[in-house]
Backbone bond lengths (Angstrom), bond angles and torsions (degrees), N, CA, C in turn:
res aa  C-N    CA-C-N  psi(-1)  N-CA   C-N-CA  omega(-1)  CA-C   N-CA-C  phi
1 X - - - 1.451 - - 1.529 111.12 -
2 X 1.363 116.60 -39.14 1.457 118.47 -178.95 1.528 110.94 -67.98
3 X 1.359 118.19 -26.51 1.456 120.58 176.63 1.531 110.71 -67.84
4 X 1.312 117.49 -36.95 1.462 122.19 179.32 1.530 110.05 -66.92
5 X 1.318 115.90 -42.40 1.468 119.98 178.90 1.531 109.85 -63.97
6 X 1.323 117.00 -43.29 1.466 120.67 178.39 1.530 110.42 -65.29
7 X 1.324 117.11 -39.72 1.454 121.36 178.54 1.528 111.05 -62.74
8 X 1.322 117.34 -41.46 1.470 121.08 178.14 1.529 110.75 -62.87
9 X 1.318 117.28 -42.45 1.463 120.66 179.62 1.524 110.85 -64.65
10 X 1.318 117.19 -43.84 1.464 121.23 179.43 1.530 110.10 -66.65
11 X 1.327 116.67 -39.67 1.459 120.77 179.57 1.533 111.11 -61.76
12 X 1.321 117.39 -43.88 1.460 121.48 178.40 1.531 110.19 -62.71
13 X 1.323 116.08 -42.56 1.458 120.27 178.67 1.531 111.16 -63.22
14 X 1.316 117.58 -43.89 1.460 121.10 -176.68 1.531 113.31 -74.53
15 X 1.321 118.28 -20.92 1.461 120.55 179.53 1.530 112.41 -70.09
16 X 1.322 117.34 -18.28 1.466 118.91 179.48 1.529 111.68 -69.47
17 X 1.321 118.33 -26.60 1.459 120.39 -177.88 1.527 113.21 -70.81
18 X 1.337 120.65 -44.78 1.476 118.51 173.58 1.527 112.37 -64.16
19 X 1.337 117.21 -33.79 1.461 119.75 176.56 1.525 110.69 -64.11
20 X 1.322 116.99 -41.64 1.464 120.76 179.15 1.523 110.67 -65.39
21 X 1.315 117.51 -39.69 1.461 121.03 178.44 1.530 110.54 -61.63
22 X 1.322 117.01 -44.20 1.463 120.75 179.02 1.531 110.77 -64.08
23 X 1.312 117.57 -41.23 1.466 121.15 178.75 1.530 111.01 -66.38
24 X 1.326 117.67 -40.23 1.465 121.11 176.58 1.531 110.98 -61.48
25 X 1.327 116.38 -40.25 1.460 121.14 178.70 1.522 110.48 -63.76
26 X 1.329 117.51 -43.39 1.461 121.92 178.78 1.525 110.71 -63.75
27 X 1.335 117.49 -46.44 1.462 121.17 179.82 1.529 111.29 -63.86
28 X 1.320 116.76 -40.47 1.464 120.68 178.62 1.527 110.71 -63.04
29 X 1.321 117.20 -40.82 1.461 121.58 178.63 1.537 110.37 -63.45
30 X 1.327 116.77 -44.24 1.469 120.64 179.24 1.528 110.74 -62.99
31 X 1.320 117.07 -42.48 1.466 120.92 179.77 1.528 110.79 -65.58
32 X 1.330 117.81 -39.16 1.465 119.53 179.38 1.527 110.75 -67.56
33 X 1.343 117.62 -34.85 1.461 119.73 174.63 1.524 110.67 -65.14
34 X 1.331 116.65 -40.44 1.464 120.33 178.11 1.528 110.13 -61.99
35 X 1.314 117.11 -43.66 1.459 120.88 179.21 1.522 110.96 -61.20
36 X 1.328 117.06 -38.44 1.460 121.54 178.38 1.524 110.45 -64.22
37 X 1.337 116.88 -46.70 1.466 120.70 -179.41 1.534 111.24 -63.97
38 X 1.325 116.89 -42.29 1.464 120.46 179.26 1.531 110.22 -65.10
39 X 1.300 117.34 -39.97 1.464 120.59 179.11 1.524 110.75 -64.09
40 X 1.335 117.51 -42.88 1.464 120.61 178.04 1.527 111.03 -62.24
41 X 1.336 116.84 -43.70 1.466 120.73 179.10 1.529 110.44 -65.06
42 X 1.318 116.65 -37.35 1.470 120.84 179.13 1.523 110.74 -63.65
43 X 1.320 117.14 -41.85 1.463 120.49 -179.91 1.524 111.10 -65.02
44 X 1.335 117.37 -38.53 1.464 120.17 175.83 1.524 110.71 -65.43
45 X 1.334 116.81 -39.19 1.461 121.24 179.24 1.526 110.90 -66.67
46 X 1.304 117.46 -34.88 1.464 120.33 178.09 1.521 110.74 -61.59
47 X 1.335 116.86 -38.93 1.459 120.66 -179.34 1.528 111.96 -70.63
48 X 1.330 116.44 -34.62 1.468 121.24 -177.82 1.532 113.20 -88.88
49 X 1.317 117.12 -20.11 1.458 120.95 -176.90 1.512 113.34 89.92
50 X 1.325 117.63 -2.30 1.468 123.46 178.75 1.529 108.66 -167.14
51 X 1.324 116.56 171.65 1.458 121.82 176.46 1.527 108.44 -88.26
52 X 1.321 117.03 113.29 1.458 120.62 178.29 1.521 110.05 -71.81
53 X 1.319 115.84 162.47 1.469 120.73 178.84 1.524 110.60 -62.62
54 X 1.326 116.66 -41.44 1.469 120.06 177.96 1.522 111.33 -63.33
55 X 1.319 116.11 -40.90 1.460 121.21 178.71 1.529 110.60 -61.01
56 X 1.330 117.07 -46.23 1.467 121.24 -179.95 1.528 111.49 -66.23
57 X 1.336 116.85 -42.14 1.461 120.22 179.32 1.527 111.79 -64.72
58 X 1.339 116.60 -41.60 1.474 119.83 177.01 1.527 111.05 -63.87
59 X 1.331 116.11 -40.56 1.465 120.22 179.13 1.525 110.68 -62.56
60 X 1.332 116.92 -46.34 1.471 120.09 178.10 1.512 111.68 -60.13
61 X 1.333 116.68 -43.91 1.464 120.56 -177.67 1.527 111.26 -65.00
62 X 1.326 117.20 -44.72 1.466 120.52 -179.45 1.526 111.59 -63.23
63 X 1.326 116.53 -43.87 1.466 119.91 -179.66 1.518 110.80 -68.14
64 X 1.322 117.86 -43.22 1.468 119.99 -179.09 1.525 110.89 -65.55
65 X 1.326 117.93 -33.65 1.472 120.39 176.05 1.526 111.17 -67.12
66 X 1.335 116.54 -42.85 1.469 120.19 -179.08 1.518 112.54 -67.50
67 X 1.327 117.48 -38.03 1.464 121.69 -177.77 1.528 112.71 -92.09
68 X 1.334 117.48 -5.28 1.469 123.12 -178.30 1.530 111.15 55.60
69 X 1.317 114.72 49.82 1.462 121.47 178.32 1.526 107.82 -129.64
70 X 1.342 117.92 160.35 1.467 119.60 176.64 1.532 111.77 -67.73
71 X 1.333 116.12 154.63 1.469 121.08 179.44 1.519 112.49 -57.31
72 X 1.332 116.79 -32.10 1.463 121.06 -176.42 1.530 112.69 -65.38
73 X 1.322 117.70 -22.39 1.464 120.54 -178.37 1.528 112.58 -81.90
74 X 1.326 117.09 -14.16 1.464 120.92 177.01 1.525 107.23 -87.90
75 X 1.327 116.62 114.64 1.463 121.51 -177.97 1.528 110.08 -102.71
76 X 1.337 115.30 125.28 1.459 120.53 -179.15 1.520 109.19 -127.70
77 X 1.324 115.60 126.54 1.460 122.58 172.70 1.529 105.11 -119.36
78 X 1.347 115.91 122.82 1.464 118.14 -175.54 1.522 110.52 -152.50
79 X 1.329 114.64 162.36 1.460 121.18 174.01 1.521 108.35 -63.59
80 X 1.345 116.58 127.14 1.460 119.43 -178.08 1.526 110.64 -111.73
81 X 1.332 116.52 -171.27 1.465 122.14 -172.98 1.528 112.58 -60.51
82 X 1.326 118.33 -30.37 1.462 120.45 179.77 1.525 112.25 -68.83
83 X 1.322 116.43 -18.64 1.465 121.19 -178.19 1.522 111.36 -117.96
84 X 1.329 118.09 32.38 1.461 120.96 -176.84 1.532 110.28 -52.85
85 X 1.307 114.91 131.29 1.459 121.41 -174.26 1.524 110.96 -102.82
86 X 1.320 115.91 139.92 1.464 121.55 176.46 1.519 109.25 -83.55
87 X 1.316 115.17 172.17 1.461 121.17 -177.51 1.524 111.01 -54.29
88 X 1.331 115.54 130.01 1.449 122.35 178.06 1.521 114.23 93.54
89 X 1.334 118.07 -19.16 1.462 120.15 177.35 1.529 109.42 -79.38
90 X 1.325 115.57 162.20 1.459 120.54 -174.63 1.521 112.21 -96.44
91 X 1.325 114.49 136.91 1.462 123.40 175.43 1.526 106.64 -104.07
92 X 1.314 116.64 124.83 1.469 122.05 -178.50 1.524 109.94 -94.88
93 X 1.341 115.78 143.07 1.454 120.40 173.00 1.525 110.16 -151.72
94 X 1.323 114.21 146.25 1.463 121.74 176.71 1.524 107.44 -144.26
95 X 1.326 116.25 123.87 1.458 122.19 -179.27 1.531 107.59 -121.84
96 X 1.346 116.18 126.37 1.468 122.00 -179.52 1.517 109.51 -121.91
97 X 1.334 115.65 132.31 1.460 121.70 -179.44 1.528 108.66 -134.00
98 X 1.346 117.40 130.66 1.462 118.96 176.42 1.528 110.72 -74.85
99 X 1.312 115.00 140.30 1.466 121.20 175.92 1.522 107.39 -117.27
100 X 1.315 115.46 122.64 1.460 120.47 178.95 1.521 108.53 -102.97
101 X 1.304 116.71 158.30 1.470 123.15 179.22 1.528 111.92 59.78
102 X 1.313 115.67 68.23 1.457 120.62 176.30 1.530 110.11 -83.35
103 X 1.324 116.56 -37.48 1.467 122.21 -179.56 1.526 109.04 -107.61
104 X 1.326 116.34 126.16 1.462 120.68 175.73 1.528 109.23 -75.51
105 X 1.299 116.60 145.38 1.469 122.55 -179.81 1.529 110.49 54.46
106 X 1.322 115.27 45.98 1.455 120.35 -175.47 1.523 113.04 -62.87
107 X 1.322 118.41 -33.66 1.467 121.03 179.62 1.525 109.99 -67.30
108 X 1.315 116.54 -34.85 1.465 121.37 178.07 1.531 110.63 -61.38
109 X 1.328 116.62 -35.71 1.461 121.61 -179.27 1.522 112.67 -90.71
110 X 1.330 117.54 -0.15 1.454 120.99 177.61 1.519 113.88 84.26
111 X 1.336 117.13 23.34 1.463 121.91 178.95 1.520 107.84 -104.95
112 X 1.332 116.56 125.53 1.463 119.97 -178.76 1.526 110.50 -74.02
113 X 1.332 115.79 160.69 1.461 120.76 178.47 1.530 111.81 -64.33
114 X 1.334 117.16 -29.30 1.455 120.81 179.31 1.534 111.72 -68.44
115 X 1.328 116.36 -31.16 1.471 120.53 179.98 1.525 112.42 -91.06
116 X 1.310 117.54 -9.88 1.460 122.41 -175.52 1.529 110.76 -91.24
117 X 1.307 116.71 50.50 1.456 121.06 177.85 1.512 109.58 -154.63
118 X 1.315 114.74 165.31 1.456 120.71 179.66 1.515 109.34 -156.34
119 X 1.322 115.54 -173.16 1.457 121.80 -179.99 1.519 107.97 -127.82
120 X 1.331 116.00 131.02 1.465 120.61 174.54 1.514 107.69 -102.94
121 X 1.334 116.79 128.59 1.459 121.89 -177.12 1.520 111.02 -123.94
122 X 1.311 113.62 141.50 1.459 120.91 169.92 1.519 105.72 -120.81
123 X 1.322 117.03 117.59 1.462 122.00 -179.98 1.520 107.90 -130.62
124 X 1.341 115.36 125.95 1.455 117.87 -175.92 1.515 110.24 -163.00
125 X 1.318 115.25 179.47 1.459 123.65 174.32 1.516 107.93 -124.26
126 X 1.341 115.05 151.51 1.458 121.05 175.08 1.520 107.76 -132.22
127 X 1.293 116.69 145.45 1.463 121.45 179.59 1.522 110.01 -82.19
128 X 1.325 116.59 127.89 1.463 121.77 -178.45 1.524 110.46 -71.03
129 X 1.333 115.68 146.12 1.460 122.01 175.12 1.520 111.48 -115.22
130 X 1.349 116.93 6.03 1.457 120.97 -177.48 1.518 109.77 -75.26
131 X 1.308 115.63 129.21 1.460 121.05 179.39 1.521 108.01 -95.89
132 X 1.327 117.02 117.59 1.470 121.82 -178.86 1.522 109.70 -66.02
133 X 1.304 115.67 139.02 1.471 120.98 -178.61 1.494 110.62 -92.05
C-alpha cells in the first residue's frame, strides 16, 4: 500500500513536466506569431518611412487576437509621421506584450499567479526605403 501512495506522489510530481512542455510550446508559438506580425509591420514602415496609424492599429489587433488580450495591453513605441525618415535613415520600433502563465502548475510549485507572468519585447531599428520628394 505504501508503494502505491509513493507512486501517486511521484506521478503527480512528474506530470508537471509534460504540462510545462506543452505550455512552452504554446508560448513559443504565440511569440513566433508576434515576431511575424512585427516583421510585416516593419517592412510596411520601411516603405513609408514611418509607422502609419493603420499599420500600428493592424499590428495591435493582430497581436491582441493571437495572445487573447485587450488592445490596450499591447504597447508600441515607434517612429511616427512627425519623424518620417528618408532613405537610409533608421526607423525605431519597440513592441511589448505581456505573457501570462509562464510556469505550468505554478501553485503546485508555490508561485503565485501575480508572479507567473512576464513581458516579451521586440526593440529594433529598420532602415527606411522612402525616397523624399
